[in-house]
C-alpha positions, 0 to 999 in steps of 0.5 A: 494509522499504523501499518504492519508487514502482512496488512491488507491495504487499499490505495485511496490517494490520488483518486485516480488509483482509488478509481482503480481499486488497488488492493495489496499486501504490505511486504516491507518498509522502504527504508530509510524513511518510515512513512514508505512501504512496499506493497504487493499487488496481485492482480498485476503481479508487482511490487509498488511502494506507497507512502502511508498517507495514500493507504488505508488498512482493510480490516 
């Protein structure tokens, strides 16, 4: 799955984070590795970075 800046995502891995129902917006890529993205999580007012394998896009 491809992710773009501005996409709404849900964290799905590991299960402990999936149970927390973390939802956020992709704000930028974490260079130099294109597999990592910085996510703004409004519920906690923080920016957290996740690997693309940990996320799913909310359509």
